N, C-alpha and C positions, 0 to 999 in steps of 0.2 A: 572113772568119769574123765573124759578129756576136756581140754580147755575150750574147744569149740562148743561142746554141749553146755559147759559152765556159762559161757557168754550167752548162749540162747536162753537158758533158764533164767539167768539174771535179768536180761532185757525183758523177758516175758513177764517176770514178776513186776518190774517197774512199769511197764506199759499197761498191765492189768490194773495196777493201782491208779494209773492215770485215767483209765476208762472208768474206774469207780468215781474219780473226781468229776469226770465229764458227765456222769449220770446224775449228779446232784443238780436239781433245778434251781440254780442260783440266778438271780436277775441283776442286771446292772445297766446303767444308761450309757449313752455314747459320750463322745467328747463334750465337755461342759459347755453349755450354751444357755442363753437367756430364754426362759419360757414365759415369764411374767414380770412386769415391773410397774411401779407407781412412782411418778407419772409414766404413762405410756409414751414411748418415743415419738417426738413430734407433736405432742399434745399441747394445747393452749389452755391454761388454767386462769380463772378469773381472779383468784386469790392465791397467795403462796401456800404450799402445803406445810403441815406441821412436821411431817416426816416423809421419808422416801424408802423404798425397798426394791430389791432385785431378787427374783427367784430363778434358780437354775434347774436343769433337768437331772441333776444328781447331787448328792452331798458333796460339799467342798471342804478343803482343809482350812479350818478356822484360823490357824496360827499365821497363815500367809495371805489372808484375805483382806482387802481394803476397799473402802468406798468413800468418795468425797464428792462434793457438789460445788462447782465454781459458778459464781454469779456473773452479771453483765460486765463487770470490770475486772474479772478474774479473781475476785476475792472469795475466800472460803466461806461457804454458807452453812456448813455442818457445825452444830453446837458442840463445843469442846474440841479436843484434838482429833483431827481426821485420822482415820486408820481403819481397822477391821471392826465392824459392828455385826457380830455374828449371833444369831438367835439359836441358842443351844437346843431349844425344843424343836426347831425346824432347821436341820443341818444343811438344807439346800437354799437357805435364804440369808441375804445380807440386808440390814436395815440401819437407818441413821435418823437422828432427830435434828431438824434444822433450826437455825436461829429465828427468833421472832422478828416481825417487821421487815421482812426482806423486800427490796424494791422490785418494781416491775422490770421486765426485760428477759433476755434469753439466758437460760441456765444449761449447764452440762453436767450430767451425773457420770462420774468416772469410776469404774469398778475394775478390780483385779483379783482373780482367784486362781487356785491351783486345781486343775482337773484331776479326777481319780486316776487317770493314766500317767500323772506326773507332769503334764504340760502346763506351764503358766498361761493363762488366757486373760486378756483384758479388753475393755471396750468402753464405749460412751453411749449415753442415752440423752439426747437433747430434749428440752421442753421449754415452754415459754410461760411467763406469768404476766397477765395484764392484757392490754388491747392487742387484737390480732394483727393490727397494722404496724406493730412494733417490729423489732429486729427479726429478720427471717431465720427460721431454724432449718438448716440445710444438711446437717450431719445425718447420714443413714442410720436407721435403727439397728440395734443388735450388732454393732460393728465390732464383732469379736476379732481379736488379733492374737495370733499365736506365732511365736518365732519359728518360721519354717526351717531356717538354717541354724543348726546348733553351732556353738562355739567350736573352734578348731581343736582346743584341748579336750573338750568333752567328747567330740567325735573320735579323736585319737584314742582316748582311754577306753571307749566302748570297743573299738576295733582291736585294741591290745587284749582286752578280756576275751573276745571271741577267738582271736588267734591263739591265745594261751590255752584255752580249753580245747581247741581243735588239735593243737600239737600233742597235748597230754592224752586225750582219748584216742587219737590215731596211733600213738606209740603203743598203748595198751592193746589195741586191736591187732596191731602188727605182730606182737610177740605171742599173743594168746590164741589167735585164730589164723592169721594169714601165713606166718612163716612156717611153723611146724606144729600143728594141732596135737595136743597130748604131751608136749614136752616143753619144759621151761627154757630150752635152748642149749644145744651142745656145740657152741661155737667159741671162738677165741675171745680173749679179754678185750680186744679192740672193739668188737660189736657191743659188748657189755658196757664199756666206758662211753661209747657214743650214745647208746640208748639211755644211759643214766643222764648224760648231758642234755639230751633232747627232752626227757621227762622233766628235769629240774627247770630247764628254760621255759617250758610250757607252763609249769606250775607257778614260776616266778612272774611270768607275764600276766597270768590270770589274777595273781594276788595284787599286782600293781594296779591293774585295771579296776579290780573290785574295790580296793581301798580308796582310790581316787574318785570313785563315783559319789561318795558321800559329800565331800566339799563342793564338788561340781554341781550336784543336785541342789544343795543348800544355796549355792550362788544363783542358780536358776530360780529357785523359789523367792529368794530375797531380792533379786534384781541387781545386786551389786556385790563385788568382792569384799568391800569394807564391812558390809553387814555380816558376812560370814566370819571374818577375822575378829571383829569386835562386838558384833551385835547379838551373839548367842544363837545365830542361825543353825550352827552345827548341832547344838544340843536340842533345839526345837525340831529340826528335821529328824533327828535320831529318835526322839521320844514322843513326838506328837503327830507324826505322819505315817501313812501306810507304807511309804517308801522306807522309812526308818525301821519299821517292824520287819519287813522282808530283808533288808540289808543286814540286820543283826543275825537272822537265820542263815544268810549266805556266809557271813564271816565265820559262824560256828561250823558250818559244813566245810568251809575251806580249811580251817584249822584241823579238823578231823582228817581231811584228805592229806594235808601236809604231814601229819603225824604218821598216817598209814604209809605214805610214800617214803618217809625217812626210815621207818622200820623195815619196809620191804626192800629198799635199795641196799641197806646194810648187809642183808643176807644174800643178795643176788651177786654171785661171782662164779667163776668157772669151777672152783673146787666143789661147791655144794649144789651146782645146778642140777645134778642128778636127783637131788631130794626135792620132790615136788610140793610137799606139804606147805612150807612157808611161802613159796612162790604162788601157789594156788590161792592161799588166803589173801595175799597181797593183790592179785589180779581181781578176784571177786569183790573184795571190799572196796578197793579203789574204783572199780567200775560202778558199783552201787552208789557210792558217795558222789562221784563225778556226774553221774546221770541225775542224781537228786539236785546237784548244784545247777545243772542246766534247766531242770524243771522249775527251780525257784525263780530263774530269770524271767519266765513267762508271766509271773505274777506282777511284774513291773511294767509290762508293755501294753499295747493296745488291746491285747486279748483280755486283760483284766477288767475291761469295761465293755466287753461285748454283750450282746443280748443273752446268749447262752454261755455264761462265764466259764463253767467247767469244761465244756467241749472246746471252746476257743483256746483256753489255756493248754489243754492237752495237745491240740493241733499245733500250737505254737512251739511246744516242747518237742514234738515229733520233728518239726521242721528244723529246729536248732540241733537236735541230736543227730538227725540224718546227715545234715550238712557237715557237722563236726567229724563224724565217722568217715564220710566220703573224703573230705579234704585232708583230714588228719592221716587217714590211711594212705592217701596219695603222697603226702609229704614223707611218711615213713618208708614207702616204696622207693622214693627218690633218694633219701638220705641213708637208709639202713640196709636195704636189700642188696645193693652192689657189694657192700662190705661183707654181708652174710654169705653171699655167693663166693666171694674171694676166699674167705676163711674156710668155707666148706670145701673149696677146691684143693686147698693145701692138705686137707685131712682125708678127703674122699675121692679126689680125682676130678678132672675137668668135666667129664661127661655127666657125672652125678650133680655137680654144681649147676650146670646148665639146666638140668631137669628141675632142680630146686627153684631156680629163678623163674622159670616159666610156670611151674605149678603154683608158686606163690602169687605171681601176677594174675593167673587165671582165677584163683580164689578171691583176689581183690576185685577183679572185674565183676564177679558174681555178687560180691558184697556191695559194690558201688551201684550195680543195677537195682538192687533192693532199695538202697538209700535214695536213688534218683526217683524211684516210684513213690516213696514216702514223701520226698520233697515236692513232687508235682501235686500229689493229692492234698497235702496240707497247705501248699501255696495257693492252690485254687480255692480252697475253703477260706483262707485268709483274705484273698482278693474279693470273694463274695461278701465277706463281712465289712471290709473297709473301703470298697469301691462301689458307691451307690448307683452310679450310671456309667455306661461304657465310655462316654466322652470325658469322664473325670480322669481317665488315664493320661490325657494330654492337656487337660485344663487345670490341673492342680500339681503342686510340687511333689506331693506324695505319689501321684500317678506317674509322673515323669521319671522319678527315681525308680519306681517299680519297673517301668519299661526298660530303663537302662540295665537293671539287674537281669531282666529276662533276656535282653540283647546279648549280655556277656555269657549267660548260661547256655545259650544255643551252641556257640563254638566249643564250650567245655564239653557238652554232650557229644559233639562230633569227635573231639579228641579222645573222649572216653570210649566211644565206639571203635575208634582206630586201635586203641590199646586192647580192647576185647578181641578184635580180630587177630592182632599180632600174637596175643597169648595163646590163641587156639592154633594158629599156623606155626608159631615159634620161629618167626622171622627176625629181622634186625631189632635189637632192643630199643624201645621207644624213649630214649633219654631226653631228646629235645621236646618231644610231645608232652612228657611228664612235667617238665619245668614250665612249658607254655600253659598247660592246664593249671598248674599251681599259681602262676602269675595271675591268670584270670580269676582263680578262686580267691586270691587275696583282695582283688578289687571288689569281687562280689561280697565278701565279708565287710568291706568298707561301706558298700551301699546298704547292706543289711543294718549296719550300725546307724547309718543316716536315716533309714526308714523308721527305726525305733525312736528317733529323736524328733520326727516330724508328726504333726497332727494328721490323722488319717483323712483321706478324701471325703469320707462320710460326714466329717465335721466342718468341712470347708464350704464357704459360699461359692458356688461354681458359676462362672460367667463365660458365655460364648456369644458370638454375634446374635443379637436379638433374643437371647435366652438368658434368664437369671434364675438361680436356685438358691435355696437356703433351708436349714432346719430350724423350725419354729414351733415351740409348744408341743413337742413330741410328734410333729408332722414334717413332711418334706414338701415345700411349695416350689412349683416351677412356673415361671411366667415367660410366655413366648410372645414376642412382638415382631411382626413382619410387615414391611421391610425394615422397621426401625429407622425411618427417614421422615423428613417433613412431608406432610400430607396425610392421606388416609392410611391407617394401619389396622391390621388384624391382631386382636388381643386374645390370648388363650391362657387359661390358668388350670393347672392340674394340682391335685392335693393327694398325697399318699402318706400312709403311716410309716414308721421307721422300719417296718418289715417289707416295705415296697409295695403294699397292697393299696389300690385306689380307694379313696374315701368317697362314698356315694351320698352320705347324709348332708348334702350341701343345699342350703335354702337359696342363698344369693351371694354374689361376689361383687364388690364395688371397688373400682380403681380410681384413685384421685391423683392426677399428674400436675406437678408444679415445677416450673423452671428453677434451676439452681443459679441461673445467671442474671435474670431480671424478672420483674413482676409481670407475668403473662396471665395472671389469673389462675383458676383451677379448671382443669379438664377432667370431667367425670365420665366414667364408662361403667355401666351396670351390666353384669353378666348373669344370666339365669343359672340356677344351681344344677338343673338337669343337664345342660350342655353349656358350660362356662366359656363361651366364645362370643365375640362381638367386635364391632368396628368403632374406631374413634379417630379424631383428627388432631394431629400434633402440629402446632403452628410455627415452631422454630427449632432449629438444630441446636446441638450442644448437650449439656448435662441436665437431665430431668430427674426429679424425685417422684417415684411411683409408690404410693401407699396402697397396699392391698388389705382390704377388710373382708373377711370371710365370715358369713353368718351360717352356722349349722342349724339343722332342723330342731335340735334340742336347745336352741337359742344361745349356745356357746359361741364365742367369737374368736377369731384368730387374726392378728394384725402383724403386718411386717412392711418394711419400707425398703425398696431397691433404688439404686442409682442407675438410670438408663442413659446411655450415650446415643444420641439421635443424629443421624447423618443429615447434612444440610441439603444434599442433592439426592 
């Protein structure tokens, strides 16, 4: 059995296992958001409540959840020490008991949770106690906030992990499939030494990136570095979160991979390269473990909270595996192939070494074409999951980052096509094109690290001129206001489920508009459920609060508040 077949069989086993995972009908919610609260955002209560609660669309990490209520003068209204009040029987709910005898006025319920995909999310829910003519409540409801831009160190560590795994898997691919299938290598010690250096560098980079993710994630959960160093956040993250469970599995896999690499490299030298047994064992086991490590990474990203969790995780793994093999193989071609051709020339003659170069490059072009096909298919599936509407590509930070990634991928494909044509025609060696493609690939990996650090567009409240959208109570509400200016306006509301299907069981929709800048009274627009469109008169420009109240035919209600900017002209 040659190494090419070993690679094929190994990857086949891994991907079949992944298909088995994807076939399991696991369900998970999207990015954490509020689906229910008491009091309702913007509500006016005659008497102060005894307790408050917030319910989310998915279970939350209890150890890093917090809820507090601030009164009219900024004083704490929660009884006892404010912090996490988690109902163990209802893992998607936070609750708190309030102090008795609270005064009338405007209150702000502040919450902070960690979503299942590892992103901290926080928001505020305003309400009022007492006379409606009291202080105005102007904060939008469900104002979920998630840090779109990760810290520089966190982003750098993710990129180092991606780069390290790419270097390692690409070097394995080069020696087992691209260079000379069926042989562990009959080349000089220079190629062996350089290959060892590249493998160790890739493994070391992956190890540094992996180890550093724990304190960085704990810092993200806790919200400050001091809490990580002195507040026990490391221990809590490791033992009480889903991230900690996956991270421990990753560390175990990495230690196994390091041990396999150490044993394999010790026996890899020119004298025993003709003995394939030990080298074959090293390649196969290292490939299996490194692919398992790539698979584990998908359990910590956005795929872990997709609707079809198994399929999304498998697609995310395929995307990461294909990109690692493509870019890693490209780096090996640039760093190792010229030396292999040079050493082969000294032993076999110039003509044969040229044939070796072009045959290796052609095998890589074929491998890269397969990887690109997998990348495009898995990338399209991921975009379908995380981009709810086409305009979210340019109206959210996640969409803009994805566009930048696609923009860099296009010239990479052109360079790859150029390399494929040169390998077939055997013209001038594409040295400059290889390094240009590698440079673009390094930036693409950085953007990939940035994407995993950002909340997906499907969880963001999307706003464009005259249009507002948000996910509420397991639905997607879209409000269109045209022309969004002073005078007569056309209002249209659409309601879809999280699968993108329109909800038709609507009885009536009521819109209540109040100015956030001065008391202009309340403008009410009632829309029929069969065709939720109608007209209303907006009397002043500036910022307006629009409260949407949807009554379904089963008498359930959906409420949300938007902030609408109205043009004066």
